[in-house]
PQR file of N, CA, C, O and H, with PARSE charges and radii, in Angstrom:
ATOM      1  N   MET A   1      77.697 108.592 109.872 -0.4000 1.5000
ATOM      2  CA  MET A   1      77.692 109.907 109.264 -0.0000 2.0000
ATOM      3  C   MET A   1      76.278 110.231 108.767  0.5500 1.7000
ATOM      4  O   MET A   1      75.632 109.364 108.180 -0.5500 1.4000
ATOM      5  N   PRO A   2      75.783 111.449 108.985 -0.5600 1.5000
ATOM      6  CA  PRO A   2      74.416 111.775 108.571  0.2800 2.0000
ATOM      7  C   PRO A   2      74.289 111.865 107.047  0.5500 1.7000
ATOM      8  O   PRO A   2      75.269 112.044 106.324 -0.5500 1.4000
ATOM      9  N   LYS A   3      73.052 111.734 106.599 -0.4000 1.5000
ATOM     10  CA  LYS A   3      72.786 111.854 105.163 -0.0000 2.0000
ATOM     11  C   LYS A   3      73.039 113.278 104.708  0.5500 1.7000
ATOM     12  O   LYS A   3      72.895 114.221 105.486 -0.5500 1.4000
ATOM     13  H   LYS A   3      72.256 111.588 107.187  0.4000 1.0000
ATOM     14  N   MET A   4      73.422 113.434 103.432 -0.4000 1.5000
ATOM     15  CA  MET A   4      73.594 114.776 102.874 -0.0000 2.0000
ATOM     16  C   MET A   4      72.242 115.271 102.392  0.5500 1.7000
ATOM     17  O   MET A   4      71.508 114.542 101.725 -0.5500 1.4000
ATOM     18  H   MET A   4      73.538 112.668 102.800  0.4000 1.0000
ATOM     19  N   LYS A   5      71.918 116.501 102.728 -0.4000 1.5000
ATOM     20  CA  LYS A   5      70.646 117.071 102.293 -0.0000 2.0000
ATOM     21  C   LYS A   5      70.805 117.674 100.901  0.5500 1.7000
ATOM     22  O   LYS A   5      71.846 118.241 100.568 -0.5500 1.4000
ATOM     23  H   LYS A   5      72.514 117.093 103.270  0.4000 1.0000
ATOM     24  N   THR A   6      69.744 117.540 100.089 -0.4000 1.5000
ATOM     25  CA  THR A   6      69.751 118.203  98.791 -0.0000 2.0000
ATOM     26  C   THR A   6      69.343 119.650  98.997  0.5500 1.7000
ATOM     27  O   THR A   6      68.644 119.974  99.957 -0.5500 1.4000
ATOM     28  H   THR A   6      68.899 117.079 100.359  0.4000 1.0000
ATOM     29  N   LYS A   7      69.777 120.514  98.101 -0.4000 1.5000
ATOM     30  CA  LYS A   7      69.354 121.914  98.143 -0.0000 2.0000
ATOM     31  C   LYS A   7      67.919 121.960  97.623  0.5500 1.7000
ATOM     32  O   LYS A   7      67.650 121.538  96.498 -0.5500 1.4000
ATOM     33  H   LYS A   7      70.345 120.251  97.322  0.4000 1.0000
ATOM     34  N   SER A   8      67.005 122.468  98.434 -0.4000 1.5000
ATOM     35  CA  SER A   8      65.590 122.487  98.057 -0.0000 2.0000
ATOM     36  C   SER A   8      65.339 123.311  96.805  0.5500 1.7000
ATOM     37  O   SER A   8      64.475 122.971  95.996 -0.5500 1.4000
ATOM     38  H   SER A   8      67.223 122.811  99.347  0.4000 1.0000
ATOM     39  N   SER A   9      66.096 124.398  96.642 -0.4000 1.5000
ATOM     40  CA  SER A   9      65.892 125.240  95.456 -0.0000 2.0000
ATOM     41  C   SER A   9      66.287 124.482  94.188  0.5500 1.7000
ATOM     42  O   SER A   9      65.608 124.593  93.167 -0.5500 1.4000
ATOM     43  H   SER A   9      66.798 124.674  97.299  0.4000 1.0000
ATOM     44  N   ALA A  10      67.357 123.727  94.242 -0.4000 1.5000
ATOM     45  CA  ALA A  10      67.808 122.951  93.081 -0.0000 2.0000
ATOM     46  C   ALA A  10      66.834 121.815  92.779  0.5500 1.7000
ATOM     47  O   ALA A  10      66.582 121.491  91.619 -0.5500 1.4000
ATOM     48  H   ALA A  10      67.909 123.636  95.071  0.4000 1.0000
ATOM     49  N   LYS A  11      66.298 121.226  93.821 -0.4000 1.5000
ATOM     50  CA  LYS A  11      65.342 120.127  93.684 -0.0000 2.0000
ATOM     51  C   LYS A  11      64.107 120.572  92.895  0.5500 1.7000
ATOM     52  O   LYS A  11      63.538 119.800  92.123 -0.5500 1.4000
ATOM     53  H   LYS A  11      66.502 121.490  94.764  0.4000 1.0000
ATOM     54  N   LYS A  12      63.703 121.825  93.103 -0.4000 1.5000
ATOM     55  CA  LYS A  12      62.520 122.366  92.429 -0.0000 2.0000
ATOM     56  C   LYS A  12      62.808 122.796  90.995  0.5500 1.7000
ATOM     57  O   LYS A  12      61.894 122.835  90.172 -0.5500 1.4000
ATOM     58  H   LYS A  12      64.165 122.452  93.731  0.4000 1.0000
ATOM     59  N   ARG A  13      64.061 123.118  90.679 -0.4000 1.5000
ATOM     60  CA  ARG A  13      64.390 123.714  89.387 -0.0000 2.0000
ATOM     61  C   ARG A  13      64.905 122.738  88.341  0.5500 1.7000
ATOM     62  O   ARG A  13      64.818 123.019  87.146 -0.5500 1.4000
ATOM     63  H   ARG A  13      64.804 123.086  91.348  0.4000 1.0000
ATOM     64  N   PHE A  14      65.439 121.601  88.761 -0.4000 1.5000
ATOM     65  CA  PHE A  14      66.081 120.692  87.817 -0.0000 2.0000
ATOM     66  C   PHE A  14      65.483 119.298  87.884  0.5500 1.7000
ATOM     67  O   PHE A  14      65.065 118.833  88.944 -0.5500 1.4000
ATOM     68  H   PHE A  14      65.511 121.372  89.732  0.4000 1.0000
ATOM     69  N   LYS A  15      65.450 118.628  86.712 -0.4000 1.5000
ATOM     70  CA  LYS A  15      64.989 117.239  86.630 -0.0000 2.0000
ATOM     71  C   LYS A  15      66.049 116.443  85.883  0.5500 1.7000
ATOM     72  O   LYS A  15      66.736 116.967  85.006 -0.5500 1.4000
ATOM     73  H   LYS A  15      65.790 119.005  85.851  0.4000 1.0000
ATOM     74  N   LEU A  16      66.170 115.186  86.239 -0.4000 1.5000
ATOM     75  CA  LEU A  16      67.130 114.306  85.591 -0.0000 2.0000
ATOM     76  C   LEU A  16      66.468 113.601  84.410  0.5500 1.7000
ATOM     77  O   LEU A  16      65.331 113.143  84.525 -0.5500 1.4000
ATOM     78  H   LEU A  16      65.612 114.760  86.951  0.4000 1.0000
ATOM     79  N   THR A  17      67.166 113.509  83.274 -0.4000 1.5000
ATOM     80  CA  THR A  17      66.641 112.764  82.136 -0.0000 2.0000
ATOM     81  C   THR A  17      67.052 111.304  82.274  0.5500 1.7000
ATOM     82  O   THR A  17      67.834 110.955  83.159 -0.5500 1.4000
ATOM     83  H   THR A  17      68.089 113.882  83.181  0.4000 1.0000
ATOM     84  N   GLY A  18      66.532 110.462  81.410 -0.4000 1.5000
ATOM     85  CA  GLY A  18      66.851 109.037  81.461 -0.0000 2.0000
ATOM     86  C   GLY A  18      68.314 108.752  81.211  0.5500 1.7000
ATOM     87  O   GLY A  18      68.860 107.791  81.754 -0.5500 1.4000
ATOM     88  H   GLY A  18      65.897 110.746  80.691  0.4000 1.0000
ATOM     89  N   SER A  19      68.963 109.579  80.389 -0.4000 1.5000
ATOM     90  CA  SER A  19      70.370 109.354  80.058 -0.0000 2.0000
ATOM     91  C   SER A  19      71.319 110.011  81.056  0.5500 1.7000
ATOM     92  O   SER A  19      72.537 109.943  80.886 -0.5500 1.4000
ATOM     93  H   SER A  19      68.520 110.359  79.948  0.4000 1.0000
ATOM     94  N   GLY A  20      70.774 110.650  82.100 -0.4000 1.5000
ATOM     95  CA  GLY A  20      71.623 111.231  83.142 -0.0000 2.0000
ATOM     96  C   GLY A  20      71.927 112.703  82.968  0.5500 1.7000
ATOM     97  O   GLY A  20      72.666 113.283  83.763 -0.5500 1.4000
ATOM     98  H   GLY A  20      69.785 110.705  82.238  0.4000 1.0000
ATOM     99  N   LYS A  21      71.364 113.317  81.929 -0.4000 1.5000
ATOM    100  CA  LYS A  21      71.550 114.759  81.755 -0.0000 2.0000
ATOM    101  C   LYS A  21      70.563 115.499  82.645  0.5500 1.7000
ATOM    102  O   LYS A  21      69.632 114.898  83.183 -0.5500 1.4000
ATOM    103  H   LYS A  21      70.764 112.845  81.283  0.4000 1.0000
ATOM    104  N   ILE A  22      70.766 116.798  82.799 -0.4000 1.5000
ATOM    105  CA  ILE A  22      69.899 117.575  83.687 -0.0000 2.0000
ATOM    106  C   ILE A  22      69.112 118.590  82.869  0.5500 1.7000
ATOM    107  O   ILE A  22      69.679 119.379  82.114 -0.5500 1.4000
ATOM    108  H   ILE A  22      71.522 117.285  82.362  0.4000 1.0000
ATOM    109  N   LYS A  23      67.784 118.551  83.037 -0.4000 1.5000
ATOM    110  CA  LYS A  23      66.896 119.470  82.329 -0.0000 2.0000
ATOM    111  C   LYS A  23      66.658 120.713  83.163  0.5500 1.7000
ATOM    112  O   LYS A  23      66.643 120.656  84.392 -0.5500 1.4000
ATOM    113  H   LYS A  23      67.323 117.909  83.650  0.4000 1.0000
ATOM    114  N   ARG A  24      66.468 121.853  82.479 -0.4000 1.5000
ATOM    115  CA  ARG A  24      66.157 123.098  83.155 -0.0000 2.0000
ATOM    116  C   ARG A  24      65.178 123.898  82.323  0.5500 1.7000
ATOM    117  O   ARG A  24      65.004 123.637  81.132 -0.5500 1.4000
ATOM    118  H   ARG A  24      66.479 121.900  81.480  0.4000 1.0000
ATOM    119  N   LYS A  25      64.540 124.873  82.949 -0.4000 1.5000
ATOM    120  CA  LYS A  25      63.650 125.770  82.226 -0.0000 2.0000
ATOM    121  C   LYS A  25      64.399 127.058  81.904  0.5500 1.7000
ATOM    122  O   LYS A  25      65.400 127.387  82.540 -0.5500 1.4000
ATOM    123  H   LYS A  25      64.681 125.085  83.916  0.4000 1.0000
ATOM    124  N   HIS A  26      63.898 127.776  80.910 -0.4000 1.5000
ATOM    125  CA  HIS A  26      64.495 129.059  80.547 -0.0000 2.0000
ATOM    126  C   HIS A  26      64.100 130.131  81.556  0.5500 1.7000
ATOM    127  O   HIS A  26      63.027 130.073  82.158 -0.5500 1.4000
ATOM    128  H   HIS A  26      63.085 127.509  80.394  0.4000 1.0000
ATOM    129  N   ALA A  27      64.974 131.099  81.726 -0.4000 1.5000
ATOM    130  CA  ALA A  27      64.684 132.250  82.571 -0.0000 2.0000
ATOM    131  C   ALA A  27      63.904 133.284  81.758  0.5500 1.7000
ATOM    132  O   ALA A  27      63.696 133.102  80.558 -0.5500 1.4000
ATOM    133  H   ALA A  27      65.845 131.146  81.237  0.4000 1.0000
ATOM    134  N   PHE A  28      63.476 134.362  82.404 -0.4000 1.5000
ATOM    135  CA  PHE A  28      62.808 135.505  81.775 -0.0000 2.0000
ATOM    136  C   PHE A  28      61.428 135.162  81.203  0.5500 1.7000
ATOM    137  O   PHE A  28      61.031 135.732  80.187 -0.5500 1.4000
ATOM    138  H   PHE A  28      63.645 134.510  83.378  0.4000 1.0000
ATOM    139  N   LYS A  29      60.700 134.254  81.830 -0.4000 1.5000
ATOM    140  CA  LYS A  29      59.378 133.881  81.319 -0.0000 2.0000
ATOM    141  C   LYS A  29      58.307 134.090  82.385  0.5500 1.7000
ATOM    142  O   LYS A  29      57.176 133.639  82.203 -0.5500 1.4000
ATOM    143  H   LYS A  29      61.023 133.792  82.656  0.4000 1.0000
ATOM    144  N   SER A  30      58.627 134.757  83.490 -0.4000 1.5000
ATOM    145  CA  SER A  30      57.654 134.834  84.580 -0.0000 2.0000
ATOM    146  C   SER A  30      56.867 136.138  84.644  0.5500 1.7000
ATOM    147  O   SER A  30      55.687 136.115  84.995 -0.5500 1.4000
ATOM    148  H   SER A  30      59.545 135.123  83.638  0.4000 1.0000
ATOM    149  N   HIS A  31      57.478 137.265  84.316 -0.4000 1.5000
ATOM    150  CA  HIS A  31      56.759 138.541  84.384 -0.0000 2.0000
ATOM    151  C   HIS A  31      57.363 139.537  83.406  0.5500 1.7000
ATOM    152  O   HIS A  31      58.379 139.250  82.773 -0.5500 1.4000
ATOM    153  H   HIS A  31      58.436 137.283  84.031  0.4000 1.0000
ATOM    154  N   ILE A  32      56.750 140.696  83.283 -0.4000 1.5000
ATOM    155  CA  ILE A  32      57.113 141.725  82.285 -0.0000 2.0000
ATOM    156  C   ILE A  32      57.111 141.102  80.883  0.5500 1.7000
ATOM    157  O   ILE A  32      58.083 141.217  80.136 -0.5500 1.4000
ATOM    158  H   ILE A  32      55.926 140.929  83.798  0.4000 1.0000
ATOM    159  N   LEU A  33      56.011 140.449  80.548 -0.4000 1.5000
ATOM    160  CA  LEU A  33      55.926 139.732  79.278 -0.0000 2.0000
ATOM    161  C   LEU A  33      55.357 140.584  78.149  0.5500 1.7000
ATOM    162  O   LEU A  33      55.408 140.178  76.988 -0.5500 1.4000
ATOM    163  H   LEU A  33      55.221 140.356  81.155  0.4000 1.0000
ATOM    164  N   THR A  34      54.813 141.767  78.470 -0.4000 1.5000
ATOM    165  CA  THR A  34      54.169 142.573  77.433 -0.0000 2.0000
ATOM    166  C   THR A  34      55.169 143.127  76.433  0.5500 1.7000
ATOM    167  O   THR A  34      54.840 143.279  75.256 -0.5500 1.4000
ATOM    168  H   THR A  34      54.772 142.098  79.413  0.4000 1.0000
ATOM    169  N   LYS A  35      56.379 143.430  76.875 -0.4000 1.5000
ATOM    170  CA  LYS A  35      57.374 143.998  75.959 -0.0000 2.0000
ATOM    171  C   LYS A  35      58.147 142.937  75.178  0.5500 1.7000
ATOM    172  O   LYS A  35      58.898 143.273  74.262 -0.5500 1.4000
ATOM    173  H   LYS A  35      56.646 143.306  77.830  0.4000 1.0000
ATOM    174  N   LYS A  36      57.975 141.682  75.522 -0.4000 1.5000
ATOM    175  CA  LYS A  36      58.677 140.608  74.821 -0.0000 2.0000
ATOM    176  C   LYS A  36      57.811 140.111  73.660  0.5500 1.7000
ATOM    177  O   LYS A  36      56.589 140.027  73.776 -0.5500 1.4000
ATOM    178  H   LYS A  36      57.365 141.409  76.266  0.4000 1.0000
ATOM    179  N   SER A  37      58.452 139.791  72.562 -0.4000 1.5000
ATOM    180  CA  SER A  37      57.714 139.345  71.386 -0.0000 2.0000
ATOM    181  C   SER A  37      57.145 137.946  71.619  0.5500 1.7000
ATOM    182  O   SER A  37      57.642 137.186  72.450 -0.5500 1.4000
ATOM    183  H   SER A  37      59.446 139.859  72.469  0.4000 1.0000
ATOM    184  N   THR A  38      56.106 137.629  70.874 -0.4000 1.5000
ATOM    185  CA  THR A  38      55.458 136.316  70.988 -0.0000 2.0000
ATOM    186  C   THR A  38      56.440 135.209  70.637  0.5500 1.7000
ATOM    187  O   THR A  38      56.466 134.161  71.283 -0.5500 1.4000
ATOM    188  H   THR A  38      55.702 138.247  70.198  0.4000 1.0000
ATOM    189  N   LYS A  39      57.242 135.447  69.615 -0.4000 1.5000
ATOM    190  CA  LYS A  39      58.243 134.458  69.186 -0.0000 2.0000
ATOM    191  C   LYS A  39      59.241 134.173  70.305  0.5500 1.7000
ATOM    192  O   LYS A  39      59.601 133.022  70.552 -0.5500 1.4000
ATOM    193  H   LYS A  39      57.220 136.298  69.090  0.4000 1.0000
ATOM    194  N   ARG A  40      59.680 135.231  70.975 -0.4000 1.5000
ATOM    195  CA  ARG A  40      60.646 135.094  72.070 -0.0000 2.0000
ATOM    196  C   ARG A  40      60.040 134.329  73.240  0.5500 1.7000
ATOM    197  O   ARG A  40      60.692 133.460  73.818 -0.5500 1.4000
ATOM    198  H   ARG A  40      59.387 136.166  70.774  0.4000 1.0000
ATOM    199  N   LYS A  41      58.792 134.648  73.593 -0.4000 1.5000
ATOM    200  CA  LYS A  41      58.115 133.963  74.711 -0.0000 2.0000
ATOM    201  C   LYS A  41      57.891 132.491  74.395  0.5500 1.7000
ATOM    202  O   LYS A  41      58.023 131.631  75.266 -0.5500 1.4000
ATOM    203  H   LYS A  41      58.263 135.355  73.124  0.4000 1.0000
ATOM    204  N   ARG A  42      57.551 132.211  73.146 -0.4000 1.5000
ATOM    205  CA  ARG A  42      57.330 130.824  72.733 -0.0000 2.0000
ATOM    206  C   ARG A  42      58.628 130.027  72.807  0.5500 1.7000
ATOM    207  O   ARG A  42      58.621 128.860  73.199 -0.5500 1.4000
ATOM    208  H   ARG A  42      57.443 132.910  72.439  0.4000 1.0000
ATOM    209  N   ALA A  43      59.731 130.650  72.434 -0.4000 1.5000
ATOM    210  CA  ALA A  43      61.037 129.982  72.486 -0.0000 2.0000
ATOM    211  C   ALA A  43      61.453 129.691  73.930  0.5500 1.7000
ATOM    212  O   ALA A  43      62.107 128.684  74.202 -0.5500 1.4000
ATOM    213  H   ALA A  43      59.736 131.598  72.116  0.4000 1.0000
ATOM    214  N   LEU A  44      61.071 130.572  74.846 -0.4000 1.5000
ATOM    215  CA  LEU A  44      61.426 130.395  76.256 -0.0000 2.0000
ATOM    216  C   LEU A  44      60.567 129.334  76.945  0.5500 1.7000
ATOM    217  O   LEU A  44      60.896 128.892  78.046 -0.5500 1.4000
ATOM    218  H   LEU A  44      60.540 131.390  74.626  0.4000 1.0000
ATOM    219  N   THR A  45      59.474 128.925  76.306 -0.4000 1.5000
ATOM    220  CA  THR A  45      58.567 127.942  76.898 -0.0000 2.0000
ATOM    221  C   THR A  45      59.219 126.568  77.016  0.5500 1.7000
ATOM    222  O   THR A  45      59.028 125.862  78.006 -0.5500 1.4000
ATOM    223  H   THR A  45      59.207 129.284  75.412  0.4000 1.0000
ATOM    224  N   HIS A  46      59.990 126.197  75.995 -0.4000 1.5000
ATOM    225  CA  HIS A  46      60.557 124.851  75.944 -0.0000 2.0000
ATOM    226  C   HIS A  46      61.725 124.703  76.922  0.5500 1.7000
ATOM    227  O   HIS A  46      62.516 125.624  77.122 -0.5500 1.4000
ATOM    228  H   HIS A  46      60.145 126.770  75.190  0.4000 1.0000
ATOM    229  N   SER A  47      61.805 123.523  77.518 -0.4000 1.5000
ATOM    230  CA  SER A  47      62.911 123.278  78.441 -0.0000 2.0000
ATOM    231  C   SER A  47      64.166 122.911  77.646  0.5500 1.7000
ATOM    232  O   SER A  47      64.091 122.542  76.474 -0.5500 1.4000
ATOM    233  H   SER A  47      61.162 122.774  77.355  0.4000 1.0000
ATOM    234  N   THR A  48      65.295 123.019  78.296 -0.4000 1.5000
ATOM    235  CA  THR A  48      66.578 122.734  77.651 -0.0000 2.0000
ATOM    236  C   THR A  48      67.486 122.012  78.637  0.5500 1.7000
ATOM    237  O   THR A  48      67.099 121.760  79.777 -0.5500 1.4000
ATOM    238  H   THR A  48      65.356 123.319  79.248  0.4000 1.0000
ATOM    239  N   LEU A  49      68.681 121.685  78.199 -0.4000 1.5000
ATOM    240  CA  LEU A  49      69.621 120.966  79.055 -0.0000 2.0000
ATOM    241  C   LEU A  49      70.608 121.933  79.688  0.5500 1.7000
ATOM    242  O   LEU A  49      70.913 122.989  79.133 -0.5500 1.4000
ATOM    243  H   LEU A  49      68.996 121.890  77.272  0.4000 1.0000
ATOM    244  N   VAL A  50      71.095 121.555  80.849 -0.4000 1.5000
ATOM    245  CA  VAL A  50      72.103 122.334  81.563 -0.0000 2.0000
ATOM    246  C   VAL A  50      73.433 122.186  80.830  0.5500 1.7000
ATOM    247  O   VAL A  50      73.756 121.105  80.338 -0.5500 1.4000
ATOM    248  H   VAL A  50      70.846 120.697  81.299  0.4000 1.0000
ATOM    249  N   HIS A  51      74.195 123.257  80.756 -0.4000 1.5000
ATOM    250  CA  HIS A  51      75.507 123.226  80.104 -0.0000 2.0000
ATOM    251  C   HIS A  51      76.459 122.329  80.893  0.5500 1.7000
ATOM    252  O   HIS A  51      76.370 122.233  82.117 -0.5500 1.4000
ATOM    253  H   HIS A  51      73.933 124.135  81.155  0.4000 1.0000
ATOM    254  N   LYS A  52      77.369 121.674  80.173 -0.4000 1.5000
ATOM    255  CA  LYS A  52      78.242 120.695  80.837 -0.0000 2.0000
ATOM    256  C   LYS A  52      79.175 121.322  81.871  0.5500 1.7000
ATOM    257  O   LYS A  52      79.628 120.636  82.787 -0.5500 1.4000
ATOM    258  H   LYS A  52      77.441 121.751  79.179  0.4000 1.0000
ATOM    259  N   SER A  53      79.470 122.632  81.734 -0.4000 1.5000
ATOM    260  CA  SER A  53      80.333 123.281  82.717 -0.0000 2.0000
ATOM    261  C   SER A  53      79.609 123.502  84.049  0.5500 1.7000
ATOM    262  O   SER A  53      80.260 123.686  85.077 -0.5500 1.4000
ATOM    263  H   SER A  53      79.102 123.189  80.989  0.4000 1.0000
ATOM    264  N   ASP A  54      78.283 123.486  84.042 -0.4000 1.5000
ATOM    265  CA  ASP A  54      77.493 123.653  85.266 -0.0000 2.0000
ATOM    266  C   ASP A  54      77.022 122.327  85.868  0.5500 1.7000
ATOM    267  O   ASP A  54      76.483 122.304  86.975 -0.5500 1.4000
ATOM    268  H   ASP A  54      77.755 123.336  83.206  0.4000 1.0000
ATOM    269  N   MET A  55      77.223 121.239  85.151 -0.4000 1.5000
ATOM    270  CA  MET A  55      76.701 119.935  85.577 -0.0000 2.0000
ATOM    271  C   MET A  55      77.210 119.522  86.953  0.5500 1.7000
ATOM    272  O   MET A  55      76.431 119.077  87.796 -0.5500 1.4000
ATOM    273  H   MET A  55      77.661 121.258  84.252  0.4000 1.0000
ATOM    274  N   ASN A  56      78.516 119.667  87.185 -0.4000 1.5000
ATOM    275  CA  ASN A  56      79.082 119.183  88.442 -0.0000 2.0000
ATOM    276  C   ASN A  56      78.501 119.905  89.651  0.5500 1.7000
ATOM    277  O   ASN A  56      78.187 119.269  90.657 -0.5500 1.4000
ATOM    278  H   ASN A  56      79.149 120.028  86.501  0.4000 1.0000
ATOM    279  N   SER A  57      78.354 121.225  89.567 -0.4000 1.5000
ATOM    280  CA  SER A  57      77.835 121.968  90.714 -0.0000 2.0000
ATOM    281  C   SER A  57      76.372 121.624  90.975  0.5500 1.7000
ATOM    282  O   SER A  57      75.953 121.559  92.130 -0.5500 1.4000
ATOM    283  H   SER A  57      78.609 121.742  88.749  0.4000 1.0000
ATOM    284  N   ILE A  58      75.593 121.404  89.924 -0.4000 1.5000
ATOM    285  CA  ILE A  58      74.184 121.056  90.097 -0.0000 2.0000
ATOM    286  C   ILE A  58      74.042 119.643  90.645  0.5500 1.7000
ATOM    287  O   ILE A  58      73.191 119.386  91.496 -0.5500 1.4000
ATOM    288  H   ILE A  58      75.933 121.457  88.985  0.4000 1.0000
ATOM    289  N   LYS A  59      74.873 118.726  90.158 -0.4000 1.5000
ATOM    290  CA  LYS A  59      74.854 117.366  90.677 -0.0000 2.0000
ATOM    291  C   LYS A  59      75.205 117.351  92.164  0.5500 1.7000
ATOM    292  O   LYS A  59      74.645 116.570  92.934 -0.5500 1.4000
ATOM    293  H   LYS A  59      75.564 118.935  89.466  0.4000 1.0000
ATOM    294  N   GLU A  60      76.134 118.218  92.559 -0.4000 1.5000
ATOM    295  CA  GLU A  60      76.518 118.362  93.963 -0.0000 2.0000
ATOM    296  C   GLU A  60      75.324 118.839  94.797  0.5500 1.7000
ATOM    297  O   GLU A  60      75.075 118.328  95.888 -0.5500 1.4000
ATOM    298  H   GLU A  60      76.588 118.853  91.934  0.4000 1.0000
ATOM    299  N   GLN A  61      74.594 119.820  94.272 -0.4000 1.5000
ATOM    300  CA  GLN A  61      73.437 120.360  94.971 -0.0000 2.0000
ATOM    301  C   GLN A  61      72.319 119.325  95.094  0.5500 1.7000
ATOM    302  O   GLN A  61      71.584 119.306  96.081 -0.5500 1.4000
ATOM    303  H   GLN A  61      74.797 120.236  93.386  0.4000 1.0000
ATOM    304  N   LEU A  62      72.200 118.464  94.078 -0.4000 1.5000
ATOM    305  CA  LEU A  62      71.177 117.431  94.107 -0.0000 2.0000
ATOM    306  C   LEU A  62      71.672 116.148  94.761  0.5500 1.7000
ATOM    307  O   LEU A  62      70.930 115.169  94.850 -0.5500 1.4000
ATOM    308  H   LEU A  62      72.797 118.479  93.276  0.4000 1.0000
ATOM    309  N   VAL A  63      72.910 116.147  95.215 -0.4000 1.5000
ATOM    310  CA  VAL A  63      73.574 114.999  95.848 -0.0000 2.0000
ATOM    311  C   VAL A  63      73.487 113.773  94.943  0.5500 1.7000
ATOM    312  O   VAL A  63      73.009 112.716  95.355 -0.5500 1.4000
ATOM    313  H   VAL A  63      73.513 116.942  95.143  0.4000 1.0000
ATOM    314  N   LEU A  64      73.956 113.928  93.708 -0.4000 1.5000
ATOM    315  CA  LEU A  64      73.986 112.819  92.757 -0.0000 2.0000
ATOM    316  C   LEU A  64      75.387 112.254  92.595  0.5500 1.7000
ATOM    317  O   LEU A  64      75.572 111.210  91.971 -0.5500 1.4000
ATOM    318  H   LEU A  64      74.344 114.787  93.374  0.4000 1.0000
ATOM    319  N   LYS A  65      76.369 112.940  93.152 -0.4000 1.5000
ATOM    320  CA  LYS A  65      77.753 112.496  93.016 -0.0000 2.0000
ATOM    321  C   LYS A  65      78.134 111.502  94.086  0.5500 1.7000
ATOM    322  O   LYS A  65      79.270 111.029  94.113 -0.5500 1.4000
ATOM    323  H   LYS A  65      76.219 113.788  93.659  0.4000 1.0000
TER
END
């Protein structure tokens, strides 16, 4: 049986932490930044974890299951 390919888009967007959780970046930080407050942009800079309800689908895309 052939190997399962990972989704290239998911590969670029998510990283695995040491404990097995999945890290992601915040959306809305790429353009149209002039109307957003500095506080809001600074908050969007930090990465966060994927919600547990989305974990299974992302793991499937990254072929971790």
